[in-house]
N, C-alpha and C positions, 0 to 999 in steps of 0.2 A: 450465412454467418457473420455477426458483429464483429466489424474491426476496430482494434484501438487506435483512439487520436491522440490520447497522451496518458502518461500513467508517473505521477508524481509522488515523493513521501516527503511530508512538512509536519511540521510542529504543527498547525492548526489552520483551518479554514474559515471562512465565511461564506453565506451564500444569501445575497439579497435578494428579499421574496418578491420584490416590486419589480425588479428588472432581471431576475434568475442570472445574475452574473455570480461568479466566483473569484473569490480573493484568496489567495495561497499564501501562506506566512511561514519564511522560514524554513525555505527547504533544507532537507537534509543531505548532505553529502559528507562530511565529518562531523563525528561526536566524540568528544573526550571526557574523561571523568575518572577519578579516582579507583582503580581496579581493585575487588570487584566493584559493581554498580547496577543500578536497577537504571534503565531508560525509562523517562517518562513516556506517557502518552505521544503517539504520533497517528498522523492521517494517511492512507494511501487512499491516492484520490486516482481512478480512471474514467475517463470519458471513452464513451462507445458510439461509433457510429453504424447506425441502425439501416440496412436493406432494407427496399419495400417489403420483399417477401417473408422476411425476419420480423415484420411489425407483429404484434401481440403473441408470439413464441416466449417460451419461457426458457431462461438463461440464468447461469450459474456463475460467479466471479468467486473465485478462490485466493487467498495470499498463501502464501508457500514461503516460511523463514528460515534461512541457513545462517546460525550463528556463526562467528568465528572460529575458525575449525573445520567448517564444515558441517558440521552436526545440525539436523533438520530439529527445529522446534518443535515440540511433540505439539503443543497448543495449535500449529498453526491448521492442523487438520479441520478445527473447526471453526477457520476464520472464513466461513461462507454467505454471500448473500445472494437469493434469488432476485430475477427481476424481468418483468415483461415490460413492454412500452408500444405505444403508437407514435412515437416521436421518430426524428431523424436521428436524434442523439440522445444519449443516457448518460450519467455521471453515478458513480457509484463511490461512498464515502466510507470506508473500513476505519473504524478507529481501533488502535492495538495500544493496550496499556500494559505496563509492568514486565519489560523484557528484560530480564538479568543477566549480564555479562560479566563472564569470567576471565577475558584474557582481550589482548587488542588483536584486530584484524580486521575483516571484510564481513559485515552483516549486510547478506543479500535478498531480497525482496523479490519473489516473482509474483506474478497477477496471472490467473490462468482463467480461461472462460472455458466452461465446460470441461475442464481437464486438462486442456490443451495450452502450454505456456505461449504467453502473448508479450509481455515485456517482464525486465528485469531492473531493480535498482541497487546500487550498492553503496552503503555507507561505509565509511572507513573510520571504526574504531580505534580512539588512542587511548593509552592509558597514561595518566598525571601520578606524578609522585607526590606532588601536595594540590590541597584546594586551594 
């Protein structure tokens, strides 16, 4: 079974086609806005270490998103990416747009491999009184 090397939630990424280096921009730890608001796009980046025996097998990476207050975001059931690779490492970039937030609290994003939770990130959502 692949093992997670890292899981980061950020505003954007850049993947250099010549070097295959990834740059991750504006990692989300806190986010604030005048509530209610819709959080713009973010990218969930996960990197997986692939064992020799797992090369060529099919795997599914799923994001599970819990809104502040603990409610599971209904659309998170469809945030799935399938992959198969013959390399030692594989990256998955999952773009999420338009999460509507009604209240402050923790936005928790879990990454699962074939339904098994592997890592989690928490973004603290803070409300602002004025823009």
